[in-house]
C-alpha positions in Angstrom: 12.6 193.3 66.6 11.9 189.7 67.3 14.3 187.5 69.2 14.2 183.7 68.9 15.4 182.0 72.0 17.6 178.9 71.8 15.7 175.8 72.9 16.0 175.3 76.7 17.5 178.8 77.1 17.9 179.9 80.8 19.3 183.3 81.8 22.7 183.1 83.6 24.7 185.4 85.7 27.5 185.2 83.1 25.6 187.3 80.6 24.8 191.0 80.7 21.8 191.6 83.0 18.5 192.0 81.1 20.1 191.7 77.7 17.5 191.2 74.9 17.6 187.4 75.3 16.8 187.7 79.0 14.1 190.2 78.3 12.5 187.9 75.8 12.8 184.9 78.1 10.9 186.7 80.9 8.4 188.2 78.4 7.6 184.7 77.2 7.5 183.4 80.8 5.1 186.1 81.8 2.9 185.6 78.7 2.7 181.8 79.4 1.8 182.5 83.0 -0.9 185.0 82.0 -2.4 182.5 79.5 -2.5 179.8 82.2 -4.3 182.2 84.6 -6.8 183.3 82.0 -7.5 179.6 81.1 -8.0 178.7 84.8 -10.3 181.7 85.3 -12.4 180.8 82.3 -12.6 177.2 83.6 -13.7 178.5 87.0 -16.3 180.7 85.4 -17.6 177.8 83.3 -17.8 175.6 86.4 -19.6 178.2 88.4 -22.2 178.6 85.6 -22.8 174.9 85.4 -23.2 174.4 89.2 -26.5 175.3 90.7 -26.9 176.7 94.2 -30.4 175.4 94.3 -29.4 172.3 96.2 -32.3 170.8 98.2 -30.1 169.7 101.0 -29.0 172.5 103.4 -25.5 171.0 104.0 -25.0 170.5 100.2 -26.0 174.1 99.6 -23.6 175.4 102.3 -20.8 173.4 100.8 -21.6 174.7 97.3 -21.7 178.3 98.6 -18.3 177.8 100.4 -16.8 176.4 97.2 -18.3 179.3 95.2 -16.8 181.9 97.6 -13.4 180.2 97.4 -13.6 180.2 93.6 -14.5 183.9 93.6 -11.5 184.7 95.9 -9.3 182.7 93.6 -10.6 184.6 90.5 -9.9 187.9 92.3 -6.3 186.7 93.1 -5.8 185.7 89.4 -7.1 189.2 88.3 -4.6 190.9 90.6 -1.8 188.6 89.3 -2.7 189.3 85.7 -2.6 193.0 86.5 0.9 192.6 87.9 2.0 190.5 84.9 0.8 193.3 82.6 2.8 195.8 84.7 5.9 193.6 84.4 5.3 193.3 80.6 5.1 197.1 80.4 8.4 197.4 82.4 10.1 195.0 79.9 9.0 197.4 77.1 10.3 200.4 79.0 13.6 198.7 79.8 13.1 198.8 83.6 12.2 195.1 84.2 14.4 193.3 86.6 15.5 196.3 88.5 14.5 197.0 92.1 11.9 199.9 92.3 13.5 201.0 95.5 17.2 200.8 94.9 17.5 200.6 91.1 19.8 197.6 91.6 19.3 194.4 89.6 16.9 191.8 91.1 18.6 188.4 91.2 17.8 186.1 88.3 17.0 183.4 90.8 14.3 185.7 92.4 12.9 186.6 88.9 12.7 182.9 88.0 10.7 182.2 91.1 8.6 185.4 91.0 8.7 187.0 87.6 6.5 189.8 88.8 9.0 190.8 91.6 9.6 194.6 91.7 11.9 194.6 94.7 15.2 192.9 95.4 15.2 190.3 98.2 16.9 192.9 100.5 14.3 195.6 99.8 11.4 193.1 100.2 12.8 192.0 103.6 13.0 195.7 104.6 9.4 196.3 103.6 8.3 193.2 105.5 10.2 194.2 108.7 8.7 197.7 108.5 5.2 196.2 108.0 5.7 193.9 111.1 6.9 196.9 113.1 3.9 199.0 112.1 1.6 196.1 112.9 3.2 195.4 116.3 3.0 199.1 117.2 -0.7 199.2 116.2 -1.4 196.2 118.5 -0.1 198.0 121.6 
């Protein structure tokens, strides 16, 4: 079943949550984001292959190594994001996308717009962050 979205379609609170149009909207949003990340990763890889670490100047070599390290960290971050995008795409297929993993309540459309890979509602995310801080603080004692 293929759904064609109206031009400039944006999900609203007035329609049924995660109806087929909203699902398609977020599916397309996730696919576009994934494509951009893959393109950036390919560009990074190409840049890394073109650059040579065999710089005669020690300072230039150190700068190149720092840049390379940063690019590798960025690639790793992209890899993790792509994995989360794939998980979100799977949850769309399963009909669970947009619902908090912890409470089962709908995640706000505003939050999904800003972070389409969100798996927790704002409230559940804040709870998790508070618990993390508490654990970290207790570990520091």
